[in-house]
Backbone as CSV, one residue per row, in Angstrom:
resi,resn,N_x,N_y,N_z,CA_x,CA_y,CA_z,C_x,C_y,C_z
1,MET,-8.025,-19.511,-12.740,-7.550,-18.035,-12.519,-8.360,-17.503,-11.346
2,LYS,-9.650,-17.978,-11.499,-10.577,-17.339,-10.160,-10.441,-17.453,-9.011
3,LYS,-9.693,-18.832,-8.991,-9.528,-19.161,-7.763,-8.326,-18.590,-7.018
4,GLU,-7.543,-18.503,-8.021,-5.887,-17.861,-7.623,-6.168,-16.185,-7.365
5,TYR,-7.366,-15.778,-8.037,-7.694,-14.033,-7.175,-8.009,-14.149,-6.222
6,PHE,-9.190,-15.131,-5.778,-9.328,-15.554,-4.187,-8.052,-15.541,-3.618
7,VAL,-7.431,-16.547,-3.970,-6.272,-16.755,-2.735,-5.015,-15.509,-3.030
8,LEU,-4.923,-14.701,-3.579,-4.477,-13.622,-3.979,-5.098,-12.648,-2.857
9,GLU,-6.228,-11.843,-3.048,-7.517,-11.239,-2.342,-7.146,-11.696,-0.608
10,ARG,-7.342,-12.667,-0.797,-6.955,-13.166,0.613,-5.655,-12.917,1.119
11,ASN,-4.570,-13.042,0.809,-3.658,-13.098,1.503,-3.090,-11.357,1.109
12,VAL,-3.260,-10.494,0.085,-3.567,-9.140,0.521,-4.124,-8.620,1.761
13,LEU,-5.158,-9.031,2.120,-5.485,-8.754,2.967,-5.338,-8.951,4.420
14,ILE,-4.349,-10.507,4.562,-3.742,-10.423,5.436,-2.746,-9.559,5.538
15,LEU,-1.861,-9.477,4.749,-0.786,-8.532,4.562,-1.211,-6.793,5.269
16,ILE,-2.926,-6.653,4.834,-2.957,-5.242,5.085,-3.243,-5.234,6.366
17,ALA,-3.978,-6.432,7.124,-4.480,-6.315,8.199,-3.578,-6.980,9.166
18,ILE,-2.330,-7.287,9.442,-1.556,-7.203,10.497,-0.943,-6.121,10.839
19,PRO,-0.456,-5.116,9.889,0.342,-3.577,10.922,-0.690,-2.921,10.895
20,LEU,-2.267,-2.549,10.557,-2.987,-1.853,11.209,-3.329,-2.240,12.641
21,PRO,-3.504,-3.048,13.342,-3.733,-3.255,14.883,-2.749,-2.917,15.669
22,ALA,-1.587,-3.144,14.918,-0.114,-2.637,16.033,-0.074,-1.404,15.338
23,PHE,-0.187,-0.882,14.261,0.113,0.614,14.267,-1.055,1.184,15.521
24,SER,-1.945,0.856,15.209,-3.294,1.235,15.642,-3.184,1.554,17.451
25,PHE,-2.579,0.298,18.183,-2.025,0.375,19.324,-1.220,1.393,19.759
26,VAL,0.082,1.287,18.805,1.184,2.034,18.721,0.685,3.280,19.569
27,TYR,0.053,3.775,18.192,-0.526,5.248,17.818,-1.952,5.789,19.152
28,LEU,-1.896,4.802,19.678,-3.428,5.314,21.123,-2.394,5.028,22.358
29,TYR,-0.955,4.365,22.359,-0.219,4.583,23.391,0.442,5.797,23.516
30,THR,0.995,6.448,21.981,1.890,7.240,22.093,0.884,8.635,22.541
31,SER,-0.471,8.816,21.594,-1.147,9.822,22.394,-2.165,9.814,23.242
32,SER,-1.868,9.149,24.089,-3.061,8.939,25.713,-1.987,8.864,26.511
33,GLY,-0.697,8.207,26.841,0.317,8.309,27.773,-0.406,7.745,28.412
34,ASN,-1.600,7.117,28.963,-2.085,6.204,30.008,-1.437,5.338,29.987
35,LEU,-1.007,4.110,29.103,-0.153,3.143,29.189,1.234,3.359,29.537
36,ASP,1.547,2.313,30.197,2.694,2.304,31.178,3.625,1.074,30.994
37,LEU,4.154,1.078,29.492,5.291,0.399,28.750,6.491,0.718,29.331
38,ASP,7.292,-0.512,29.199,8.392,-0.283,29.320,9.323,-0.724,28.258
39,ILE,9.701,0.073,27.643,10.141,0.325,26.060,11.474,1.066,26.368
40,PRO,12.763,-0.240,26.095,13.774,0.413,25.952,14.165,1.546,25.043
41,THR,15.061,2.522,25.262,15.460,3.433,24.812,16.349,3.354,23.079
42,LEU,16.033,3.379,22.061,16.918,3.793,21.231,18.041,5.071,20.942
43,PRO,18.796,5.136,20.433,19.978,6.286,20.145,18.809,7.242,19.164
44,SER,18.930,8.393,19.393,17.349,9.545,19.037,18.032,9.679,17.161
45,ALA,19.396,9.032,17.218,19.852,9.655,15.415,19.485,8.412,14.714
46,TRP,18.708,7.543,14.879,18.361,6.433,14.118,17.231,6.060,13.471
47,TRP,16.182,7.640,14.594,14.492,7.872,13.823,15.019,8.215,12.379
48,PRO,15.868,9.275,11.868,15.858,9.633,10.698,16.250,8.202,9.766
49,PHE,16.890,7.424,9.791,17.478,6.562,9.399,15.818,5.429,9.121
50,ILE,15.100,5.008,9.994,13.987,4.506,9.927,13.290,4.834,8.922
51,LEU,12.555,6.200,8.995,11.536,7.239,8.100,12.234,7.148,6.971
52,ILE,13.451,7.103,6.657,14.289,7.149,5.506,13.837,5.634,4.894
53,ALA,13.877,5.101,5.166,13.643,3.106,4.608,12.297,3.273,4.863
54,ILE,11.339,3.848,5.159,9.985,3.417,5.062,10.062,4.252,3.830
55,CYS,10.501,5.141,3.816,9.934,6.219,2.630,10.642,5.402,1.054
56,ALA,11.814,4.547,1.530,12.415,4.258,0.082,11.587,2.532,0.161
57,LEU,11.265,1.988,1.256,10.594,0.848,0.618,8.999,1.353,-0.064
58,LEU,8.280,2.447,0.328,7.392,3.151,-0.732,7.694,3.267,-1.771
59,LEU,8.466,3.921,-1.837,9.522,4.701,-3.609,9.176,3.057,-4.109
60,TYR,10.440,2.286,-3.915,10.602,1.150,-4.334,9.685,0.591,-4.642
61,SER,8.281,0.011,-3.846,7.192,-0.627,-4.036,6.541,0.005,-5.007
62,LEU,6.099,0.976,-4.983,5.964,1.745,-6.200,6.261,1.929,-7.325
63,LEU,7.477,2.388,-7.781,7.979,2.266,-8.901,8.479,0.952,-9.376
64,THR,8.872,-0.340,-8.653,9.131,-1.468,-9.256,8.242,-2.224,-9.737
65,PHE,6.684,-1.610,-9.084,4.909,-2.635,-9.908,5.147,-1.915,-11.060
66,ASN,5.054,-0.124,-10.732,4.860,0.244,-12.097,5.881,0.225,-13.383
67,LYS,6.832,0.062,-13.190,7.898,-0.379,-14.417,7.641,-1.945,-14.695
68,ALA,7.145,-2.998,-13.858,6.757,-3.993,-14.418,5.713,-4.240,-14.725
69,MET,4.743,-3.247,-14.903,3.153,-3.001,-15.289,3.712,-2.827,-16.467
70,MET,4.102,-2.390,-16.716,4.239,-1.442,-18.278,5.340,-2.530,-19.237
71,GLY,6.016,-3.227,-18.353,6.259,-4.038,-19.494,5.444,-5.119,-19.813
72,LEU,4.548,-5.303,-18.488,3.808,-6.666,-18.599,2.411,-6.113,-19.744
73,ARG,2.814,-5.423,-19.667,1.267,-4.380,-20.653,1.898,-5.236,-21.717
74,GLU,2.799,-5.109,-22.457,3.437,-4.670,-23.862,4.257,-6.142,-24.068
75,ALA,3.800,-6.995,-23.479,4.459,-8.721,-23.200,3.428,-8.921,-24.402
76,ASN,4.004,-9.921,-24.953,3.071,-10.756,-25.914,3.058,-12.364,-25.171
77,VAL,2.267,-12.371,-23.581,2.102,-13.537,-23.417,0.593,-13.762,-23.093
78,THR,-0.007,-14.830,-22.883,-1.461,-15.485,-22.613,-1.876,-14.356,-21.760
79,LEU,-3.075,-14.300,-21.320,-3.891,-14.037,-20.533,-3.735,-14.596,-19.052
80,GLU,-3.348,-15.510,-19.321,-2.849,-16.876,-17.648,-1.318,-15.897,-17.301
81,ASP,-0.426,-15.857,-18.176,0.853,-15.696,-17.930,0.802,-14.225,-17.655
82,LYS,0.000,-13.483,-18.075,0.188,-12.226,-17.373,-0.936,-12.028,-16.081
83,TRP,-1.783,-12.816,-15.756,-2.209,-13.230,-14.765,-1.094,-12.766,-13.495
84,ARG,-0.443,-14.393,-13.657,0.183,-14.996,-12.656,1.704,-13.991,-12.128
85,GLN,2.166,-13.441,-13.706,2.986,-12.144,-13.297,2.330,-10.901,-12.169
86,TYR,1.117,-10.785,-12.760,0.785,-9.589,-12.144,0.255,-9.783,-10.368
87,ALA,0.159,-11.367,-10.184,-0.284,-11.736,-8.880,1.335,-11.793,-8.250
88,ARG,1.844,-11.811,-8.641,3.650,-12.319,-8.569,4.118,-10.661,-7.904
89,LEU,3.915,-10.217,-8.947,4.039,-8.619,-8.805,3.222,-8.145,-7.482
90,THR,2.084,-7.796,-7.445,1.113,-7.289,-6.465,1.322,-8.259,-5.105
91,ILE,1.525,-9.445,-4.911,1.982,-10.052,-3.457,3.340,-9.872,-2.710
92,ARG,4.432,-9.846,-3.873,5.577,-8.529,-4.069,5.703,-7.413,-2.875
93,ARG,4.817,-6.297,-3.814,4.275,-5.354,-3.744,4.181,-4.542,-1.770
94,PHE,2.709,-5.999,-1.725,2.102,-5.597,-0.423,3.128,-6.167,0.463
95,TYR,3.908,-7.194,0.337,5.191,-7.264,1.228,6.056,-6.160,2.014
96,LEU,6.705,-5.213,0.528,6.776,-3.922,1.039,6.523,-3.313,1.606
97,LEU,4.848,-3.241,1.409,4.341,-2.329,2.224,3.957,-2.521,3.414
98,PHE,3.455,-4.389,3.527,3.449,-4.593,4.885,4.815,-3.998,5.745
99,MET,6.039,-4.417,5.309,7.468,-3.781,6.205,7.112,-2.048,6.101
100,ALA,6.866,-1.475,5.335,6.355,-0.131,5.749,6.055,0.069,7.167
101,GLY,5.049,-1.070,7.105,3.843,-0.199,8.008,4.233,-0.883,9.455
102,ILE,5.061,-1.655,9.373,5.226,-2.531,10.645,6.705,-1.625,10.871
103,LEU,7.593,-0.874,9.776,8.397,-0.041,10.473,7.436,1.413,11.141
104,CYS,6.811,1.830,10.608,6.272,2.895,10.969,5.376,2.696,12.212
105,ALA,5.371,1.353,13.048,4.441,1.340,14.305,5.488,1.067,15.107
106,ILE,6.943,0.122,14.716,8.314,0.319,15.310,8.602,2.022,15.617
107,GLY,8.840,2.686,14.275,9.012,3.716,14.280,8.240,4.914,15.427
108,LEU,6.511,4.816,15.137,6.774,5.534,16.674,6.070,5.172,18.081
109,LEU,6.797,3.952,17.810,6.955,3.277,19.253,7.990,3.755,19.892
110,PHE,9.008,4.106,19.140,10.224,4.350,19.858,10.247,5.813,20.297
111,TYR,10.301,6.480,19.111,10.506,7.825,18.868,9.349,8.812,19.145
112,GLU,8.146,8.112,19.277,7.276,9.448,19.156,6.805,10.529,18.018
113,ASN,7.838,10.262,16.861,7.901,11.272,16.105,6.367,11.055,15.278
114,PRO,5.990,12.249,15.213,4.744,12.547,14.041,5.212,12.188,12.883
115,GLY,5.869,11.919,12.322,6.696,11.530,10.752,5.994,10.115,10.263
116,PHE,6.112,9.378,11.338,5.614,7.560,11.486,4.444,7.910,11.397
117,THR,3.535,8.674,11.760,2.125,8.619,11.372,2.139,8.983,10.135
118,VAL,2.214,10.285,9.810,2.393,10.614,7.799,3.006,9.482,7.100
119,ALA,3.675,8.696,7.499,4.211,8.010,7.037,3.364,6.442,6.696
120,TYR,2.728,6.189,7.389,1.255,5.392,7.668,0.958,5.756,6.647
121,ALA,0.251,6.975,6.989,-0.925,7.219,6.103,-0.566,7.383,4.586
122,ILE,0.519,7.343,4.555,0.552,7.513,3.331,1.135,5.759,2.473
123,THR,1.376,5.155,3.672,1.487,3.475,3.545,-0.202,2.997,2.813
124,LEU,-1.031,3.583,4.001,-2.427,3.366,3.732,-2.938,3.492,2.303
125,GLY,-2.628,5.024,1.945,-3.014,5.281,0.917,-2.554,4.838,-0.502
126,LEU,-1.109,4.186,-0.106,-0.813,2.912,-1.622,-1.409,1.756,-1.017
127,VAL,-1.521,1.365,0.526,-2.376,0.140,0.387,-3.759,-0.069,0.002
128,SER,-4.489,1.222,-0.748,-5.878,1.241,-0.908,-5.542,1.335,-2.526
129,LEU,-5.029,2.097,-3.221,-4.967,2.536,-4.003,-4.418,0.741,-5.147
130,GLY,-3.763,0.204,-4.249,-3.186,-1.167,-4.999,-3.813,-2.426,-4.865
131,LYS,-4.792,-2.054,-3.903,-5.706,-3.875,-3.466,-6.201,-4.405,-4.817
132,PRO,-5.664,-5.219,-5.042,-6.332,-5.917,-6.406,-7.640,-5.877,-6.455
133,THR,-8.643,-5.295,-7.385,-9.461,-5.866,-7.782,-9.866,-6.048,-9.302
134,PRO,-11.434,-6.740,-10.079,-10.953,-6.968,-10.758,-11.040,-5.504,-12.053
135,ASP,-11.653,-4.386,-11.725,-11.775,-3.462,-12.421,-10.112,-2.748,-12.417
136,ARG,-9.478,-2.962,-11.218,-7.780,-2.595,-11.594,-7.275,-3.430,-12.234
137,ILE,-7.574,-4.155,-12.202,-6.432,-5.590,-12.864,-6.766,-5.047,-14.473
138,ILE,-7.789,-4.586,-14.835,-8.281,-4.518,-15.960,-7.522,-3.298,-16.805
139,ARG,-7.488,-2.822,-15.975,-7.324,-1.238,-15.874,-5.875,-0.853,-16.308
140,LEU,-4.999,-1.855,-16.018,-3.779,-2.202,-15.128,-2.694,-2.735,-16.904
141,LEU,-3.873,-3.780,-16.908,-3.012,-4.471,-17.905,-3.818,-4.051,-19.392
142,ARG,-4.616,-3.551,-19.192,-5.033,-2.675,-20.634,-5.717,-3.837,-20.835
143,LEU,-6.519,-4.764,-20.862,-7.214,-5.870,-21.268,-8.730,-5.493,-22.110
144,LYS,-9.103,-5.933,-22.728,-9.905,-5.607,-23.978,-10.830,-7.004,-24.678
145,GLY,-12.027,-7.028,-24.693,-12.380,-8.147,-25.100,-12.816,-9.550,-24.709
146,GLU,-12.307,-10.458,-24.783,-12.805,-11.624,-24.314,-12.013,-11.762,-22.796
147,ASP,-10.199,-11.040,-22.886,-9.866,-11.107,-21.498,-10.122,-10.416,-20.710
148,ARG,-10.802,-9.360,-20.898,-11.260,-8.366,-20.132,-12.970,-9.050,-19.452
149,GLU,-13.451,-10.207,-20.107,-14.615,-10.384,-19.598,-14.599,-11.485,-18.707
150,ILE,-13.483,-12.071,-18.936,-12.582,-13.106,-18.056,-12.356,-12.687,-16.854
151,ILE,-11.706,-11.264,-16.311,-11.208,-10.560,-15.434,-12.555,-10.182,-14.825
152,GLU,-13.485,-9.766,-15.786,-14.332,-9.525,-14.856,-15.723,-10.059,-14.171
153,ASP,-15.445,-11.715,-14.550,-16.153,-12.496,-14.425,-15.422,-12.710,-12.550
154,PHE,-14.605,-12.205,-12.250,-13.760,-12.611,-10.739,-14.795,-11.923,-10.026
155,LYS,-15.249,-10.754,-10.547,-16.193,-10.116,-9.129,-17.522,-10.982,-8.894
156,ARG,-18.144,-11.927,-9.938,-19.007,-12.804,-9.257,-18.323,-14.375,-8.641
157,ARG,-18.839,-14.152,-7.029,-18.631,-15.163,-6.330,-19.386,-16.391,-6.333
158,ASP,-18.561,-17.717,-6.391,-19.597,-18.502,-6.506,-20.209,-19.250,-5.766
């Protein structure tokens, strides 16, 4: 499980790292105005739908993850099964946050609406609150005793 944890951590970091430079570039482009890119114009009626889609992705990721975690806590399964289910839910959650981050960058690039910056800030907040750590896993799964010690061992790199 420890090896799987490091793979999960790496994959989550990749999903965090890809939208960040994309959004940063777009933000600097829109705020400075010095760069001259030939960006096609999209109908201005689309930006609210993109912003609503971002909000829906964020809300969906939060609600489905928390609902699944409540069910997982109450499930009478082994720690390994709980761990695998947690890892699957976390990756799914971060794919949704990845899509939201990319949509924020796209929306800001085409529409230069500050709502996309706010949406990205919220996305970053959810990313930082959801990144898997041993302490967070213990808290979310409400582990005690030997199961807790096994997960706490993830803190030590071999």
